[in-house]
C-alpha positions as CSV (number, residue, x, y, z in Angstrom):
1,M,-24.1,-79.5,-58.8
2,K,-26.1,-80.1,-61.9
3,F,-28.1,-77.0,-61.2
4,I,-25.0,-74.9,-61.1
5,N,-23.6,-76.3,-64.3
6,R,-27.0,-75.8,-66.0
7,F,-27.1,-72.2,-64.8
8,F,-23.7,-71.4,-66.3
9,K,-24.5,-73.0,-69.6
10,D,-27.9,-71.2,-70.0
11,E,-27.5,-68.5,-72.6
12,S,-31.1,-67.2,-72.8
13,G,-30.3,-64.1,-70.6
14,A,-27.4,-63.2,-72.9
15,T,-29.9,-62.9,-75.8
16,A,-32.0,-60.3,-73.9
17,I,-28.9,-58.3,-73.1
18,E,-27.8,-58.3,-76.8
19,Y,-31.2,-57.1,-77.9
20,G,-31.0,-54.4,-75.3
21,L,-27.6,-53.3,-76.6
22,I,-28.8,-53.2,-80.2
23,A,-31.8,-51.1,-79.2
24,A,-29.6,-48.7,-77.3
25,L,-27.2,-48.4,-80.3
26,I,-30.2,-47.7,-82.6
27,A,-31.5,-45.0,-80.3
28,V,-28.1,-43.3,-80.2
29,V,-28.0,-43.3,-84.0
30,I,-31.5,-41.9,-84.2
31,I,-30.7,-39.1,-81.7
32,G,-27.6,-38.2,-83.6
33,A,-29.3,-38.1,-86.9
34,V,-32.2,-36.0,-85.6
35,T,-29.8,-33.6,-83.9
36,A,-27.7,-33.2,-87.1
37,L,-30.7,-32.7,-89.3
38,G,-32.5,-30.5,-86.9
39,A,-30.2,-27.5,-87.3
40,G,-30.5,-27.7,-91.1
41,V,-34.2,-28.0,-91.1
42,Q,-34.5,-25.1,-88.6
43,T,-32.4,-22.9,-90.9
44,N,-34.5,-23.8,-94.0
45,M,-37.8,-23.1,-92.1
46,Q,-36.5,-19.8,-90.9
47,A,-35.6,-18.8,-94.5
48,V,-39.1,-19.7,-95.6
49,A,-40.6,-17.7,-92.7
50,D,-38.4,-14.7,-93.5
51,A,-39.4,-14.9,-97.2
52,L,-43.0,-14.8,-96.4
């Protein structure tokens, strides 16, 4: 019975899950930023290439 109580009170696994969620959120933000900036950068590079 003590093992079961100790198992349910242990929160070390929750910390790993929280870090995983934070890493996933950061990855989504980075992907969104790169996607949004990618189109603008491509347009500018094309304008430079056309000017040359």
